[in-house]
C-alpha positions as CSV (number, residue, x, y, z in Angstrom):
1,M,84.0,128.3,175.5
2,E,85.9,128.8,178.6
3,A,89.3,129.2,177.0
4,G,88.1,132.0,174.8
5,I,88.7,130.0,171.7
6,K,85.9,130.5,169.1
7,I,84.9,128.5,166.0
8,G,87.1,129.7,163.2
9,D,90.1,130.6,165.4
10,V,93.5,129.2,164.2
11,V,96.1,128.3,166.8
12,L,99.4,129.8,165.6
13,E,101.6,129.2,168.7
14,I,101.5,127.5,172.1
15,D,103.9,128.8,174.6
16,D,106.1,130.3,171.8
17,T,106.2,127.1,169.9
18,E,104.8,127.4,166.3
19,V,101.9,125.2,165.4
20,N,101.5,124.3,161.7
21,T,99.3,121.2,161.8
22,T,96.7,119.6,164.0
23,Q,99.2,116.9,164.8
24,E,101.7,119.5,166.1
25,L,99.0,121.0,168.2
26,Q,98.1,117.6,169.7
27,E,101.8,116.8,170.3
28,I,102.3,120.0,172.2
29,I,99.1,119.7,174.3
30,V,99.7,116.1,175.4
31,R,102.9,117.3,177.1
32,H,100.7,119.1,179.5
33,R,98.3,118.1,182.3
34,P,94.9,119.5,183.2
35,R,95.2,122.8,185.2
36,D,98.5,123.7,183.4
37,K,98.4,127.2,182.0
38,V,99.6,127.8,178.5
39,N,99.8,130.9,176.3
40,L,98.1,130.6,172.9
41,E,98.6,132.9,170.0
42,I,95.6,132.6,167.7
43,A,94.4,134.2,164.5
44,R,90.8,135.5,164.6
45,R,89.3,137.4,161.7
46,K,92.7,138.6,160.4
47,K,93.9,139.7,163.9
48,E,96.4,137.9,166.1
49,L,95.4,137.5,169.8
50,D,97.2,136.2,172.8
51,L,95.2,134.1,175.2
52,N,96.3,132.7,178.6
53,V,94.3,129.5,179.2
54,E,94.1,126.8,181.8
55,L,93.8,123.3,180.3
56,K,91.0,121.0,181.3
57,N,90.4,117.3,180.7
58,R,87.2,115.6,179.6
59,E,86.3,114.5,183.1
60,R,85.9,118.1,184.1
61,E,83.7,118.5,181.0
62,A,85.0,121.9,179.8
63,K,82.1,123.2,177.7
64,Y,84.2,123.2,174.5
65,L,85.3,119.6,174.9
66,A,81.7,118.5,175.6
67,K,80.8,119.3,172.0
68,N,80.8,116.6,169.3
69,R,84.0,115.4,167.8
70,E,83.2,116.6,164.3
71,E,82.8,120.2,165.5
72,I,86.1,120.0,167.5
73,F,88.0,118.7,164.5
74,N,86.5,121.4,162.3
75,V,87.6,124.1,164.7
76,L,91.1,122.6,164.8
77,G,91.2,122.5,161.0
78,A,91.3,118.7,160.8
79,E,90.0,117.0,157.7
80,F,89.4,113.2,157.4
């Protein structure tokens, strides 16, 4: 996972904007383009971490995005 995001991580903020739902996360990310750099604040095992990441698109096949959709939604906390 190139961005350093692991299964079970919870995104709390993107560039100092609070994220409370999967929809909010998606709305923030779509404002950016591949190669943009963003700062993520995540919760991992009861610790808060800051990660500086470079966004990638599906065509570049970032390892994390290449996984199946169900696993991606589970990491993001989405339920359908």
